[in-house]
C-alpha positions as CSV (number, residue, x, y, z in Angstrom):
1,X,101.8,85.1,87.7
2,X,101.7,82.9,90.9
3,X,97.9,83.9,92.4
4,X,98.6,86.0,95.0
5,X,95.8,84.7,97.2
6,X,98.4,81.7,96.9
7,X,100.8,84.2,98.1
8,X,99.8,85.7,101.2
9,X,100.0,82.3,103.2
10,X,103.7,83.0,102.5
11,X,103.2,85.7,105.0
12,X,104.1,84.7,109.1
13,X,101.4,84.8,111.3
14,X,101.6,87.7,113.5
15,X,105.2,88.4,112.4
16,X,104.7,91.9,111.5
17,X,106.4,93.8,114.8
18,X,107.7,97.1,116.1
19,X,111.2,96.6,116.8
20,X,112.9,98.7,119.4
21,X,115.7,99.7,120.5
22,X,115.8,100.7,124.7
23,X,112.9,103.1,124.4
24,X,112.6,103.9,121.2
25,X,110.8,102.2,118.6
26,X,113.4,102.1,115.8
27,X,111.5,100.9,112.5
28,X,109.1,97.2,112.0
29,X,109.0,93.6,110.8
30,X,107.9,90.9,109.2
31,X,108.7,87.6,107.5
32,X,107.5,85.4,105.1
33,X,107.6,81.0,105.2
34,X,108.3,80.0,101.7
35,X,105.5,76.8,101.6
36,X,105.5,76.5,97.7
37,X,107.6,76.4,95.3
38,X,111.5,77.3,95.2
39,X,112.6,80.5,93.3
40,X,114.6,83.2,92.7
41,X,113.9,86.4,93.8
42,X,115.4,89.3,91.5
43,X,115.1,92.7,90.8
44,X,113.2,95.9,92.5
45,X,111.2,95.7,95.3
46,X,108.6,97.3,95.7
47,X,106.7,97.6,99.7
48,X,103.3,99.2,100.4
49,X,102.4,100.0,104.0
50,X,98.5,100.9,103.9
51,X,98.6,102.1,100.8
52,X,102.2,104.3,101.5
53,X,105.3,103.7,99.0
54,X,108.5,102.4,101.5
55,X,111.6,103.7,100.0
56,X,113.7,101.0,99.4
57,X,117.3,101.8,100.6
58,X,114.7,101.8,104.2
59,X,114.5,98.4,103.8
60,X,116.8,94.8,104.5
61,X,116.2,92.2,104.3
62,X,117.2,88.8,106.6
63,X,118.0,85.4,105.5
64,X,119.9,83.2,108.2
65,X,123.0,84.9,108.9
66,X,123.3,87.4,105.2
67,X,121.3,90.7,105.8
68,X,121.5,93.0,102.6
69,X,119.2,96.3,101.2
70,X,116.4,95.9,99.1
71,X,118.4,98.3,96.8
72,X,120.9,95.7,96.1
73,X,118.2,92.6,95.0
74,X,118.1,94.6,91.5
75,X,121.6,93.2,90.8
76,X,122.0,90.5,93.4
77,X,119.4,87.7,92.9
78,X,117.7,86.1,96.1
79,X,117.3,82.0,96.3
80,X,114.3,81.3,99.0
81,X,113.7,77.9,98.5
82,X,111.2,75.8,100.1
83,X,110.9,75.8,103.3
84,X,113.1,79.8,103.8
85,X,112.2,82.0,106.7
86,X,112.9,85.5,105.3
87,X,112.9,88.0,107.4
88,X,111.9,92.0,106.0
89,X,113.7,94.4,108.7
90,X,111.9,98.2,107.3
91,X,114.3,101.0,109.5
92,X,111.8,103.9,110.0
93,X,111.8,106.1,113.1
94,X,108.0,105.8,115.3
95,X,107.3,102.0,113.4
96,X,103.6,101.1,112.9
97,X,101.1,102.5,114.9
98,X,98.5,100.2,116.4
99,X,96.3,98.6,114.5
100,X,95.3,96.5,111.9
101,X,97.4,96.8,108.7
102,X,97.6,96.4,105.5
103,X,101.3,94.5,103.3
104,X,101.7,94.4,99.7
105,X,105.4,93.4,98.5
106,X,105.7,93.7,94.7
107,X,109.3,92.1,92.7
108,X,109.5,90.0,90.4
109,X,111.2,86.1,90.3
110,X,113.3,85.0,87.8
111,X,110.9,81.6,87.9
112,X,107.4,83.2,87.8
113,X,108.4,87.2,87.0
114,X,106.3,89.3,88.7
115,X,105.0,88.7,92.1
116,X,102.7,90.7,94.4
117,X,102.3,89.5,98.1
118,X,99.5,91.3,100.2
119,X,98.5,90.1,103.5
120,X,97.1,92.8,107.0
121,X,98.3,91.7,110.7
122,X,98.0,93.7,113.9
123,X,100.5,95.4,115.9
124,X,98.9,96.1,119.4
């Protein structure tokens, strides 16, 4: 298992933001950029925000022009090569309240097994 202090470096600082559609907040997003080593993500993806689990059906992942649901990772794999950037989109009405938020992403890679990425960021 890769140490989580190393994996936290994948988070793109200040990328946590609420997503607006008109005047309504429809969810939030954040980005990861691979600057460590190539891997292939496959299996259950879970996200905790401030200790609260996020339903996988609310989560989609955008990589380049492709977007797919977190649920799809249970059966499909996603290469995550050095230099790749992915955007996690959580379609949760109302988004996140202003302030500091702690996010934990847990998944598996074919090469390294279980990974856990922890980071905190602020929404103003």
